PDB file of N, CA, C and O in Angstrom:
ATOM      1  N   MET A   1       0.723  -1.265  -0.356  1.00  0.00           N
ATOM      2  CA  MET A   1       0.332  -0.385   0.099  1.00  0.00           C
ATOM      3  C   MET A   1       0.847   1.327   0.283  1.00  0.00           C
ATOM      4  O   MET A   1       0.317   2.336  -0.183  1.00  0.00           O
ATOM      5  N   ARG A   2       1.753   1.223   0.917  1.00  0.00           N
ATOM      6  CA  ARG A   2       2.782   2.523   0.667  1.00  0.00           C
ATOM      7  C   ARG A   2       3.541   2.937  -0.545  1.00  0.00           C
ATOM      8  O   ARG A   2       3.929   4.040  -0.932  1.00  0.00           O
ATOM      9  N   ALA A   3       3.667   1.417  -1.158  1.00  0.00           N
ATOM     10  CA  ALA A   3       4.343   1.872  -2.545  1.00  0.00           C
ATOM     11  C   ALA A   3       3.110   2.432  -3.844  1.00  0.00           C
ATOM     12  O   ALA A   3       3.211   3.216  -4.789  1.00  0.00           O
ATOM     13  N   PHE A   4       2.112   1.688  -3.378  1.00  0.00           N
ATOM     14  CA  PHE A   4       1.456   2.575  -4.190  1.00  0.00           C
ATOM     15  C   PHE A   4       0.784   4.382  -4.144  1.00  0.00           C
ATOM     16  O   PHE A   4       0.458   5.169  -5.032  1.00  0.00           O
ATOM     17  N   THR A   5       0.806   4.436  -3.046  1.00  0.00           N
ATOM     18  CA  THR A   5       0.801   5.869  -2.487  1.00  0.00           C
ATOM     19  C   THR A   5       2.247   6.347  -2.759  1.00  0.00           C
ATOM     20  O   THR A   5       2.280   7.275  -3.567  1.00  0.00           O
ATOM     21  N   GLY A   6       3.734   5.853  -2.178  1.00  0.00           N
ATOM     22  CA  GLY A   6       4.702   6.744  -2.763  1.00  0.00           C
ATOM     23  C   GLY A   6       4.186   7.267  -4.485  1.00  0.00           C
ATOM     24  O   GLY A   6       4.029   8.412  -4.909  1.00  0.00           O
ATOM     25  N   PHE A   7       4.036   6.093  -5.120  1.00  0.00           N
ATOM     26  CA  PHE A   7       4.157   6.114  -6.756  1.00  0.00           C
ATOM     27  C   PHE A   7       2.489   6.879  -7.156  1.00  0.00           C
ATOM     28  O   PHE A   7       2.365   7.285  -8.312  1.00  0.00           O
ATOM     29  N   LEU A   8       1.765   6.979  -6.580  1.00  0.00           N
ATOM     30  CA  LEU A   8       0.991   7.693  -6.430  1.00  0.00           C
ATOM     31  C   LEU A   8       0.933   9.720  -6.503  1.00  0.00           C
ATOM     32  O   LEU A   8       0.557  10.519  -7.361  1.00  0.00           O
ATOM     33  N   LEU A   9       1.511   9.850  -5.143  1.00  0.00           N
ATOM     34  CA  LEU A   9       2.459  10.837  -5.012  1.00  0.00           C
ATOM     35  C   LEU A   9       3.592  11.364  -6.250  1.00  0.00           C
ATOM     36  O   LEU A   9       3.776  12.481  -6.735  1.00  0.00           O
ATOM     37  N   THR A  10       4.297   9.936  -6.537  1.00  0.00           N
ATOM     38  CA  THR A  10       5.313  10.912  -7.110  1.00  0.00           C
ATOM     39  C   THR A  10       4.884  11.216  -8.939  1.00  0.00           C
ATOM     40  O   THR A  10       5.550  11.959  -9.660  1.00  0.00           O
ATOM     41  N   VAL A  11       3.596  10.417  -9.409  1.00  0.00           N
ATOM     42  CA  VAL A  11       3.195  11.208 -10.829  1.00  0.00           C
ATOM     43  C   VAL A  11       2.545  12.469 -10.371  1.00  0.00           C
ATOM     44  O   VAL A  11       2.915  13.547 -10.836  1.00  0.00           O
ATOM     45  N   LEU A  12       1.153  12.352  -9.067  1.00  0.00           N
ATOM     46  CA  LEU A  12       0.832  13.446  -8.858  1.00  0.00           C
ATOM     47  C   LEU A  12       1.977  15.322  -9.175  1.00  0.00           C
ATOM     48  O   LEU A  12       1.751  16.465  -9.572  1.00  0.00           O
ATOM     49  N   GLY A  13       2.942  14.646  -8.756  1.00  0.00           N
ATOM     50  CA  GLY A  13       3.954  15.331  -8.187  1.00  0.00           C
ATOM     51  C   GLY A  13       4.590  15.854  -9.302  1.00  0.00           C
ATOM     52  O   GLY A  13       4.939  17.033  -9.264  1.00  0.00           O
ATOM     53  N   ALA A  14       4.871  14.959 -10.620  1.00  0.00           N
ATOM     54  CA  ALA A  14       5.465  15.357 -11.283  1.00  0.00           C
ATOM     55  C   ALA A  14       4.355  16.047 -12.388  1.00  0.00           C
ATOM     56  O   ALA A  14       4.767  16.966 -13.096  1.00  0.00           O
ATOM     57  N   ALA A  15       3.264  15.691 -12.491  1.00  0.00           N
ATOM     58  CA  ALA A  15       2.181  16.460 -13.331  1.00  0.00           C
ATOM     59  C   ALA A  15       2.102  17.499 -12.563  1.00  0.00           C
ATOM     60  O   ALA A  15       1.470  18.385 -13.137  1.00  0.00           O
ATOM     61  N   ILE A  16       2.380  17.739 -11.739  1.00  0.00           N
ATOM     62  CA  ILE A  16       2.089  19.118 -11.064  1.00  0.00           C
ATOM     63  C   ILE A  16       3.183  20.232 -12.019  1.00  0.00           C
ATOM     64  O   ILE A  16       2.847  21.229 -12.658  1.00  0.00           O
ATOM     65  N   ILE A  17       4.455  19.690 -11.851  1.00  0.00           N
ATOM     66  CA  ILE A  17       5.203  20.048 -11.835  1.00  0.00           C
ATOM     67  C   ILE A  17       5.715  20.263 -13.335  1.00  0.00           C
ATOM     68  O   ILE A  17       6.397  21.275 -13.495  1.00  0.00           O
ATOM     69  N   PHE A  18       5.474  19.408 -14.533  1.00  0.00           N
ATOM     70  CA  PHE A  18       4.559  19.582 -15.648  1.00  0.00           C
ATOM     71  C   PHE A  18       4.261  20.681 -16.334  1.00  0.00           C
ATOM     72  O   PHE A  18       4.829  21.159 -17.315  1.00  0.00           O
ATOM     73  N   VAL A  19       2.589  21.334 -15.282  1.00  0.00           N
ATOM     74  CA  VAL A  19       1.977  21.439 -15.778  1.00  0.00           C
ATOM     75  C   VAL A  19       2.573  23.066 -15.357  1.00  0.00           C
ATOM     76  O   VAL A  19       2.621  24.050 -16.095  1.00  0.00           O
ATOM     77  N   GLY A  20       2.870  22.981 -14.336  1.00  0.00           N
ATOM     78  CA  GLY A  20       3.388  24.800 -13.508  1.00  0.00           C
ATOM     79  C   GLY A  20       4.421  25.523 -14.987  1.00  0.00           C
ATOM     80  O   GLY A  20       4.291  26.634 -15.501  1.00  0.00           O
ATOM     81  N   GLY A  21       5.882  23.884 -15.524  1.00  0.00           N
ATOM     82  CA  GLY A  21       6.890  24.102 -16.025  1.00  0.00           C
ATOM     83  C   GLY A  21       6.142  24.965 -17.703  1.00  0.00           C
ATOM     84  O   GLY A  21       6.495  25.942 -18.362  1.00  0.00           O
ATOM     85  N   GLY A  22       5.197  24.132 -17.807  1.00  0.00           N
ATOM     86  CA  GLY A  22       4.690  24.114 -19.262  1.00  0.00           C
ATOM     87  C   GLY A  22       4.215  25.995 -19.459  1.00  0.00           C
ATOM     88  O   GLY A  22       4.597  26.908 -20.191  1.00  0.00           O
ATOM     89  N   MET A  23       2.918  25.806 -18.045  1.00  0.00           N
ATOM     90  CA  MET A  23       2.815  27.983 -17.810  1.00  0.00           C
ATOM     91  C   MET A  23       3.894  28.659 -18.504  1.00  0.00           C
ATOM     92  O   MET A  23       3.755  29.253 -19.573  1.00  0.00           O
ATOM     93  N   ALA A  24       5.417  28.497 -17.586  1.00  0.00           N
ATOM     94  CA  ALA A  24       6.018  28.812 -18.124  1.00  0.00           C
ATOM     95  C   ALA A  24       6.168  29.243 -19.053  1.00  0.00           C
ATOM     96  O   ALA A  24       6.065  30.399 -19.464  1.00  0.00           O
ATOM     97  N   VAL A  25       6.639  27.626 -19.839  1.00  0.00           N
ATOM     98  CA  VAL A  25       6.868  28.389 -21.184  1.00  0.00           C
ATOM     99  C   VAL A  25       6.483  28.770 -22.343  1.00  0.00           C
ATOM    100  O   VAL A  25       6.972  29.141 -23.410  1.00  0.00           O
ATOM    101  N   ARG A  26       4.626  28.431 -21.462  1.00  0.00           N
ATOM    102  CA  ARG A  26       3.879  29.439 -22.459  1.00  0.00           C
ATOM    103  C   ARG A  26       3.855  30.488 -22.810  1.00  0.00           C
ATOM    104  O   ARG A  26       3.654  30.704 -24.005  1.00  0.00           O
ATOM    105  N   ALA A  27       4.040  31.487 -21.955  1.00  0.00           N
ATOM    106  CA  ALA A  27       4.363  32.702 -21.714  1.00  0.00           C
ATOM    107  C   ALA A  27       5.607  33.034 -22.400  1.00  0.00           C
ATOM    108  O   ALA A  27       5.745  33.901 -23.263  1.00  0.00           O
ATOM    109  N   LEU A  28       6.560  32.200 -21.892  1.00  0.00           N
ATOM    110  CA  LEU A  28       8.001  33.572 -22.985  1.00  0.00           C
ATOM    111  C   LEU A  28       7.338  32.557 -24.065  1.00  0.00           C
ATOM    112  O   LEU A  28       6.733  33.507 -24.560  1.00  0.00           O
ATOM    113  N   ALA A  29       7.100  31.936 -24.520  1.00  0.00           N
ATOM    114  CA  ALA A  29       6.735  31.345 -26.145  1.00  0.00           C
ATOM    115  C   ALA A  29       6.181  32.263 -26.502  1.00  0.00           C
ATOM    116  O   ALA A  29       6.406  32.558 -27.676  1.00  0.00           O
ATOM    117  N   GLY A  30       4.935  33.421 -25.514  1.00  0.00           N
ATOM    118  CA  GLY A  30       3.618  34.443 -26.509  1.00  0.00           C
ATOM    119  C   GLY A  30       4.420  35.180 -26.188  1.00  0.00           C
ATOM    120  O   GLY A  30       4.364  35.997 -27.107  1.00  0.00           O
ATOM    121  N   LEU A  31       5.279  35.568 -25.430  1.00  0.00           N
ATOM    122  CA  LEU A  31       6.265  37.120 -25.430  1.00  0.00           C
ATOM    123  C   LEU A  31       7.249  37.245 -27.066  1.00  0.00           C
ATOM    124  O   LEU A  31       7.290  38.137 -27.914  1.00  0.00           O
ATOM    125  N   TYR A  32       7.910  35.965 -26.965  1.00  0.00           N
ATOM    126  CA  TYR A  32       8.884  36.148 -28.236  1.00  0.00           C
ATOM    127  C   TYR A  32       8.116  35.779 -29.259  1.00  0.00           C
ATOM    128  O   TYR A  32       8.651  36.147 -30.305  1.00  0.00           O
ATOM    129  N   GLY A  33       6.605  34.943 -29.539  1.00  0.00           N
ATOM    130  CA  GLY A  33       6.379  34.842 -30.469  1.00  0.00           C
ATOM    131  C   GLY A  33       5.473  36.197 -30.654  1.00  0.00           C
ATOM    132  O   GLY A  33       4.703  35.837 -31.545  1.00  0.00           O
ATOM    133  N   GLY A  34       5.252  37.046 -30.449  1.00  0.00           N
ATOM    134  CA  GLY A  34       4.429  38.305 -30.087  1.00  0.00           C
ATOM    135  C   GLY A  34       5.598  39.528 -30.963  1.00  0.00           C
ATOM    136  O   GLY A  34       5.623  40.261 -31.952  1.00  0.00           O
ATOM    137  N   ALA A  35       6.349  39.157 -29.940  1.00  0.00           N
ATOM    138  CA  ALA A  35       7.684  40.139 -30.587  1.00  0.00           C
ATOM    139  C   ALA A  35       8.967  39.434 -32.346  1.00  0.00           C
ATOM    140  O   ALA A  35       9.725  40.258 -32.858  1.00  0.00           O
ATOM    141  N   LEU A  36       8.938  38.656 -32.642  1.00  0.00           N
ATOM    142  CA  LEU A  36       8.602  37.952 -33.751  1.00  0.00           C
ATOM    143  C   LEU A  36       7.565  38.399 -34.921  1.00  0.00           C
ATOM    144  O   LEU A  36       7.873  38.516 -36.107  1.00  0.00           O
ATOM    145  N   SER A  37       5.924  38.692 -34.209  1.00  0.00           N
ATOM    146  CA  SER A  37       5.691  38.682 -35.689  1.00  0.00           C
ATOM    147  C   SER A  37       5.560  40.291 -35.498  1.00  0.00           C
ATOM    148  O   SER A  37       6.072  40.940 -36.410  1.00  0.00           O
ATOM    149  N   ASP A  38       5.103  40.847 -34.711  1.00  0.00           N
ATOM    150  CA  ASP A  38       4.956  42.347 -34.741  1.00  0.00           C
ATOM    151  C   ASP A  38       5.933  43.066 -33.598  1.00  0.00           C
ATOM    152  O   ASP A  38       5.540  43.606 -32.565  1.00  0.00           O
ATOM    153  N   PRO A  39       6.703  42.991 -33.853  1.00  0.00           N
ATOM    154  CA  PRO A  39       7.933  43.726 -33.307  1.00  0.00           C
ATOM    155  C   PRO A  39       7.479  44.991 -32.996  1.00  0.00           C
ATOM    156  O   PRO A  39       6.958  44.807 -31.895  1.00  0.00           O
ATOM    157  N   LEU A  40       7.325  46.337 -33.306  1.00  0.00           N
ATOM    158  CA  LEU A  40       6.471  47.744 -33.165  1.00  0.00           C
ATOM    159  C   LEU A  40       5.131  47.142 -32.341  1.00  0.00           C
ATOM    160  O   LEU A  40       4.829  47.866 -31.392  1.00  0.00           O
ATOM    161  N   GLY A  41       4.788  46.672 -32.409  1.00  0.00           N
ATOM    162  CA  GLY A  41       3.059  46.540 -31.805  1.00  0.00           C
ATOM    163  C   GLY A  41       2.830  45.846 -30.667  1.00  0.00           C
ATOM    164  O   GLY A  41       1.669  45.606 -30.333  1.00  0.00           O
ATOM    165  N   GLN A  42       4.196  45.312 -29.703  1.00  0.00           N
ATOM    166  CA  GLN A  42       3.577  44.593 -28.566  1.00  0.00           C
ATOM    167  C   GLN A  42       3.056  46.264 -27.213  1.00  0.00           C
ATOM    168  O   GLN A  42       3.536  47.329 -26.824  1.00  0.00           O
ATOM    169  N   PRO A  43       2.215  45.680 -27.088  1.00  0.00           N
ATOM    170  CA  PRO A  43       1.657  46.772 -25.922  1.00  0.00           C
ATOM    171  C   PRO A  43       2.608  47.237 -24.441  1.00  0.00           C
ATOM    172  O   PRO A  43       3.226  46.326 -23.889  1.00  0.00           O
ATOM    173  N   ASP A  44       2.666  48.250 -24.017  1.00  0.00           N
ATOM    174  CA  ASP A  44       3.201  48.632 -23.221  1.00  0.00           C
ATOM    175  C   ASP A  44       3.099  47.604 -21.500  1.00  0.00           C
ATOM    176  O   ASP A  44       2.106  47.631 -20.772  1.00  0.00           O
ATOM    177  N   GLY A  45       3.857  47.126 -21.327  1.00  0.00           N
ATOM    178  CA  GLY A  45       4.118  45.840 -19.775  1.00  0.00           C
ATOM    179  C   GLY A  45       3.944  44.449 -20.515  1.00  0.00           C
ATOM    180  O   GLY A  45       3.887  43.485 -19.751  1.00  0.00           O
ATOM    181  N   ALA A  46       3.847  44.170 -21.918  1.00  0.00           N
ATOM    182  CA  ALA A  46       3.403  42.494 -22.239  1.00  0.00           C
ATOM    183  C   ALA A  46       4.669  41.904 -21.679  1.00  0.00           C
ATOM    184  O   ALA A  46       4.526  40.714 -21.398  1.00  0.00           O
ATOM    185  N   GLU A  47       6.654  42.710 -21.274  1.00  0.00           N
ATOM    186  CA  GLU A  47       7.502  42.125 -20.558  1.00  0.00           C
ATOM    187  C   GLU A  47       6.646  41.606 -18.865  1.00  0.00           C
ATOM    188  O   GLU A  47       6.416  40.566 -18.248  1.00  0.00           O
ATOM    189  N   LYS A  48       6.469  42.768 -18.743  1.00  0.00           N
ATOM    190  CA  LYS A  48       5.883  42.378 -17.214  1.00  0.00           C
ATOM    191  C   LYS A  48       4.781  41.120 -16.792  1.00  0.00           C
ATOM    192  O   LYS A  48       4.900  40.099 -16.114  1.00  0.00           O
ATOM    193  N   HIS A  49       3.759  41.682 -17.481  1.00  0.00           N
ATOM    194  CA  HIS A  49       3.248  40.202 -17.691  1.00  0.00           C
ATOM    195  C   HIS A  49       3.315  39.292 -17.760  1.00  0.00           C
ATOM    196  O   HIS A  49       2.819  38.390 -17.084  1.00  0.00           O
ATOM    197  N   ALA A  50       4.588  39.287 -19.447  1.00  0.00           N
ATOM    198  CA  ALA A  50       4.655  37.223 -19.136  1.00  0.00           C
ATOM    199  C   ALA A  50       5.290  36.971 -18.281  1.00  0.00           C
ATOM    200  O   ALA A  50       5.104  35.875 -17.752  1.00  0.00           O
ATOM    201  N   ALA A  51       6.681  38.166 -17.575  1.00  0.00           N
ATOM    202  CA  ALA A  51       7.264  37.619 -16.108  1.00  0.00           C
ATOM    203  C   ALA A  51       6.571  37.312 -14.928  1.00  0.00           C
ATOM    204  O   ALA A  51       7.136  36.781 -13.972  1.00  0.00           O
ATOM    205  N   ASP A  52       5.086  37.687 -14.936  1.00  0.00           N
ATOM    206  CA  ASP A  52       4.210  37.530 -14.171  1.00  0.00           C
ATOM    207  C   ASP A  52       3.476  35.852 -13.687  1.00  0.00           C
ATOM    208  O   ASP A  52       3.301  35.108 -12.723  1.00  0.00           O
ATOM    209  N   ALA A  53       3.219  36.001 -15.331  1.00  0.00           N
ATOM    210  CA  ALA A  53       2.952  34.673 -15.428  1.00  0.00           C
ATOM    211  C   ALA A  53       4.322  33.758 -15.706  1.00  0.00           C
ATOM    212  O   ALA A  53       3.924  32.602 -15.567  1.00  0.00           O
ATOM    213  N   MET A  54       5.291  33.732 -15.928  1.00  0.00           N
ATOM    214  CA  MET A  54       6.433  32.665 -15.511  1.00  0.00           C
ATOM    215  C   MET A  54       6.561  31.989 -14.291  1.00  0.00           C
ATOM    216  O   MET A  54       6.803  30.813 -14.019  1.00  0.00           O
ATOM    217  N   ILE A  55       6.164  33.845 -13.036  1.00  0.00           N
ATOM    218  CA  ILE A  55       6.941  33.117 -12.262  1.00  0.00           C
ATOM    219  C   ILE A  55       5.549  32.492 -11.444  1.00  0.00           C
ATOM    220  O   ILE A  55       5.732  31.772 -10.462  1.00  0.00           O
ATOM    221  N   ARG A  56       4.237  32.792 -11.879  1.00  0.00           N
ATOM    222  CA  ARG A  56       2.864  31.860 -11.854  1.00  0.00           C
ATOM    223  C   ARG A  56       3.292  30.263 -11.475  1.00  0.00           C
ATOM    224  O   ARG A  56       3.200  29.409 -10.593  1.00  0.00           O
ATOM    225  N   GLY A  57       3.852  30.539 -12.885  1.00  0.00           N
ATOM    226  CA  GLY A  57       3.563  28.728 -13.739  1.00  0.00           C
ATOM    227  C   GLY A  57       5.076  28.406 -12.346  1.00  0.00           C
ATOM    228  O   GLY A  57       4.825  27.767 -11.324  1.00  0.00           O
ATOM    229  N   VAL A  58       6.543  28.998 -12.633  1.00  0.00           N
ATOM    230  CA  VAL A  58       7.363  28.338 -11.522  1.00  0.00           C
ATOM    231  C   VAL A  58       6.288  28.195 -10.294  1.00  0.00           C
ATOM    232  O   VAL A  58       5.926  27.043 -10.055  1.00  0.00           O
ATOM    233  N   LEU A  59       5.922  28.895  -9.758  1.00  0.00           N
ATOM    234  CA  LEU A  59       5.026  28.643  -8.457  1.00  0.00           C
ATOM    235  C   LEU A  59       4.437  27.495  -8.134  1.00  0.00           C
ATOM    236  O   LEU A  59       4.843  26.875  -7.151  1.00  0.00           O
ATOM    237  N   ILE A  60       3.046  26.865  -9.152  1.00  0.00           N
ATOM    238  CA  ILE A  60       2.044  26.088  -9.552  1.00  0.00           C
ATOM    239  C   ILE A  60       3.144  24.594  -9.039  1.00  0.00           C
ATOM    240  O   ILE A  60       3.024  23.604  -8.318  1.00  0.00           O
ATOM    241  N   GLY A  61       4.565  25.428 -10.238  1.00  0.00           N
ATOM    242  CA  GLY A  61       5.408  23.820 -10.195  1.00  0.00           C
ATOM    243  C   GLY A  61       5.922  23.718  -9.446  1.00  0.00           C
ATOM    244  O   GLY A  61       5.800  22.563  -9.037  1.00  0.00           O
ATOM    245  N   ALA A  62       6.892  24.577  -8.555  1.00  0.00           N
ATOM    246  CA  ALA A  62       7.537  23.938  -7.143  1.00  0.00           C
ATOM    247  C   ALA A  62       6.096  23.571  -6.191  1.00  0.00           C
ATOM    248  O   ALA A  62       6.273  22.848  -5.211  1.00  0.00           O
ATOM    249  N   VAL A  63       5.137  23.909  -6.390  1.00  0.00           N
ATOM    250  CA  VAL A  63       3.875  22.818  -5.028  1.00  0.00           C
ATOM    251  C   VAL A  63       4.025  21.796  -5.968  1.00  0.00           C
ATOM    252  O   VAL A  63       3.145  22.329  -6.643  1.00  0.00           O
ATOM    253  N   GLY A  64       4.331  20.805  -6.645  1.00  0.00           N
ATOM    254  CA  GLY A  64       4.130  20.145  -7.078  1.00  0.00           C
ATOM    255  C   GLY A  64       5.810  19.328  -6.554  1.00  0.00           C
ATOM    256  O   GLY A  64       6.240  18.181  -6.678  1.00  0.00           O
ATOM    257  N   ALA A  65       6.388  20.609  -5.946  1.00  0.00           N
ATOM    258  CA  ALA A  65       7.797  19.239  -6.213  1.00  0.00           C
ATOM    259  C   ALA A  65       7.381  18.825  -4.168  1.00  0.00           C
ATOM    260  O   ALA A  65       7.766  17.692  -3.879  1.00  0.00           O
ATOM    261  N   LEU A  66       6.947  19.328  -3.382  1.00  0.00           N
ATOM    262  CA  LEU A  66       6.512  18.464  -1.794  1.00  0.00           C
ATOM    263  C   LEU A  66       6.818  17.246  -2.271  1.00  0.00           C
ATOM    264  O   LEU A  66       7.878  16.621  -2.224  1.00  0.00           O
ATOM    265  N   PRO A  67       4.994  16.778  -3.081  1.00  0.00           N
ATOM    266  CA  PRO A  67       4.591  15.069  -3.489  1.00  0.00           C
ATOM    267  C   PRO A  67       5.638  15.004  -4.085  1.00  0.00           C
ATOM    268  O   PRO A  67       6.495  15.145  -3.212  1.00  0.00           O
ATOM    269  N   PHE A  68       6.111  14.880  -5.015  1.00  0.00           N
ATOM    270  CA  PHE A  68       7.129  14.953  -6.236  1.00  0.00           C
ATOM    271  C   PHE A  68       8.648  13.479  -5.274  1.00  0.00           C
ATOM    272  O   PHE A  68       9.089  12.363  -5.548  1.00  0.00           O
ATOM    273  N   LEU A  69       8.823  14.434  -4.262  1.00  0.00           N
ATOM    274  CA  LEU A  69      10.253  13.849  -3.244  1.00  0.00           C
ATOM    275  C   LEU A  69       9.297  13.363  -2.221  1.00  0.00           C
ATOM    276  O   LEU A  69       9.775  12.346  -1.719  1.00  0.00           O
ATOM    277  N   ILE A  70       8.095  13.671  -1.675  1.00  0.00           N
ATOM    278  CA  ILE A  70       7.145  12.500  -0.433  1.00  0.00           C
ATOM    279  C   ILE A  70       7.973  11.579  -1.480  1.00  0.00           C
ATOM    280  O   ILE A  70       9.141  11.227  -1.312  1.00  0.00           O
ATOM    281  N   GLY A  71       7.047  11.211  -2.738  1.00  0.00           N
ATOM    282  CA  GLY A  71       6.635   9.814  -2.832  1.00  0.00           C
ATOM    283  C   GLY A  71       7.855   9.008  -3.130  1.00  0.00           C
ATOM    284  O   GLY A  71       8.017   7.863  -2.706  1.00  0.00           O
ATOM    285  N   ILE A  72       9.126   9.974  -4.247  1.00  0.00           N
ATOM    286  CA  ILE A  72      10.219   9.326  -4.003  1.00  0.00           C
ATOM    287  C   ILE A  72      10.722   8.500  -2.979  1.00  0.00           C
ATOM    288  O   ILE A  72      10.782   7.276  -3.099  1.00  0.00           O
ATOM    289  N   ALA A  73      11.252   9.393  -1.523  1.00  0.00           N
ATOM    290  CA  ALA A  73      11.137   8.837  -0.606  1.00  0.00           C
ATOM    291  C   ALA A  73      10.584   7.853  -0.293  1.00  0.00           C
ATOM    292  O   ALA A  73      11.276   6.893   0.047  1.00  0.00           O
ATOM    293  N   MET A  74       8.984   7.735  -0.298  1.00  0.00           N
ATOM    294  CA  MET A  74       8.880   6.505  -0.413  1.00  0.00           C
ATOM    295  C   MET A  74       8.902   5.218  -1.262  1.00  0.00           C
ATOM    296  O   MET A  74       8.562   4.185  -0.685  1.00  0.00           O
ATOM    297  N   LEU A  75       9.141   5.173  -2.134  1.00  0.00           N
ATOM    298  CA  LEU A  75       9.436   4.347  -2.927  1.00  0.00           C
ATOM    299  C   LEU A  75      10.774   3.762  -2.475  1.00  0.00           C
ATOM    300  O   LEU A  75      11.166   2.596  -2.447  1.00  0.00           O
ATOM    301  N   LYS A  76      11.448   5.081  -2.080  1.00  0.00           N
ATOM    302  CA  LYS A  76      12.647   4.103  -1.572  1.00  0.00           C
ATOM    303  C   LYS A  76      12.992   2.840  -0.968  1.00  0.00           C
ATOM    304  O   LYS A  76      13.516   1.725  -0.975  1.00  0.00           O
ATOM    305  N   ALA A  77      11.997   4.274  -0.165  1.00  0.00           N
ATOM    306  CA  ALA A  77      11.638   3.189   1.621  1.00  0.00           C
ATOM    307  C   ALA A  77      11.472   1.982   1.135  1.00  0.00           C
ATOM    308  O   ALA A  77      12.227   1.030   1.336  1.00  0.00           O
ATOM    309  N   GLY A  78      10.351   1.981   0.395  1.00  0.00           N
ATOM    310  CA  GLY A  78      10.198   0.435   0.178  1.00  0.00           C
ATOM    311  C   GLY A  78      10.468  -0.320  -0.153  1.00  0.00           C
ATOM    312  O   GLY A  78      10.171  -1.374   0.409  1.00  0.00           O
ATOM    313  N   VAL A  79      11.330  -0.288  -1.464  1.00  0.00           N
ATOM    314  CA  VAL A  79      12.373  -0.686  -1.873  1.00  0.00           C
ATOM    315  C   VAL A  79      13.864  -1.444  -1.201  1.00  0.00           C
ATOM    316  O   VAL A  79      14.462  -2.480  -1.493  1.00  0.00           O
ATOM    317  N   VAL A  80      14.019  -0.732  -0.524  1.00  0.00           N
ATOM    318  CA  VAL A  80      15.231  -0.447   1.397  1.00  0.00           C
ATOM    319  C   VAL A  80      14.292  -1.933   1.686  1.00  0.00           C
ATOM    320  O   VAL A  80      14.949  -2.964   1.837  1.00  0.00           O
ATOM    321  N   ARG A  81      12.434  -2.033   1.775  1.00  0.00           N
ATOM    322  CA  ARG A  81      12.109  -3.018   2.986  1.00  0.00           C
ATOM    323  C   ARG A  81      12.645  -4.218   2.292  1.00  0.00           C
ATOM    324  O   ARG A  81      13.547  -4.944   2.710  1.00  0.00           O
ATOM    325  N   ARG A  82      11.918  -4.351   1.079  1.00  0.00           N
ATOM    326  CA  ARG A  82      11.691  -5.435   0.309  1.00  0.00           C
ATOM    327  C   ARG A  82      12.854  -5.648  -0.073  1.00  0.00           C
ATOM    328  O   ARG A  82      12.398  -6.429  -0.908  1.00  0.00           O
ATOM    329  N   LEU A  83      14.561  -5.722  -0.362  1.00  0.00           N
ATOM    330  CA  LEU A  83      15.547  -5.612   0.111  1.00  0.00           C
ATOM    331  C   LEU A  83      16.484  -6.082   1.330  1.00  0.00           C
ATOM    332  O   LEU A  83      17.661  -6.401   1.164  1.00  0.00           O
ATOM    333  N   MET A  84      15.906  -6.088   2.430  1.00  0.00           N
ATOM    334  CA  MET A  84      15.295  -6.466   3.572  1.00  0.00           C
ATOM    335  C   MET A  84      15.212  -7.641   3.535  1.00  0.00           C
ATOM    336  O   MET A  84      15.968  -8.598   3.709  1.00  0.00           O
ATOM    337  N   ARG A  85      13.753  -7.403   3.176  1.00  0.00           N
ATOM    338  CA  ARG A  85      13.393  -8.815   3.650  1.00  0.00           C
ATOM    339  C   ARG A  85      13.784  -9.898   2.717  1.00  0.00           C
ATOM    340  O   ARG A  85      13.537 -11.026   3.144  1.00  0.00           O
ATOM    341  N   ARG A  86      14.155  -9.851   1.925  1.00  0.00           N
ATOM    342  CA  ARG A  86      15.187 -11.335   1.077  1.00  0.00           C
ATOM    343  C   ARG A  86      16.221 -11.303   1.995  1.00  0.00           C
ATOM    344  O   ARG A  86      16.475 -12.501   2.114  1.00  0.00           O
ATOM    345  N   ARG A  87      16.783 -10.862   2.532  1.00  0.00           N
ATOM    346  CA  ARG A  87      18.054 -11.007   3.014  1.00  0.00           C
ATOM    347  C   ARG A  87      18.067 -11.699   4.381  1.00  0.00           C
ATOM    348  O   ARG A  87      19.135 -11.908   4.957  1.00  0.00           O
TER     349      ARG A  87
END
């Protein structure tokens, strides 16, 4: 049961990390895509808006780090227990 919980926490944490990272990269790509398509037509504060969106994505990804690390620790503990039982 602990191994399943550890696996579930690892997958959930990784998914949250990838979603947050994707949000940050999407904001950066949107900024550069707009700059490439119309360099002089960028609205004022576009960089600030993109930076805020990137920070938001990074913070969401950081929230996923805790369940990811806990899940990894639980999985490692389960592997160590199984190895100790075999001996």
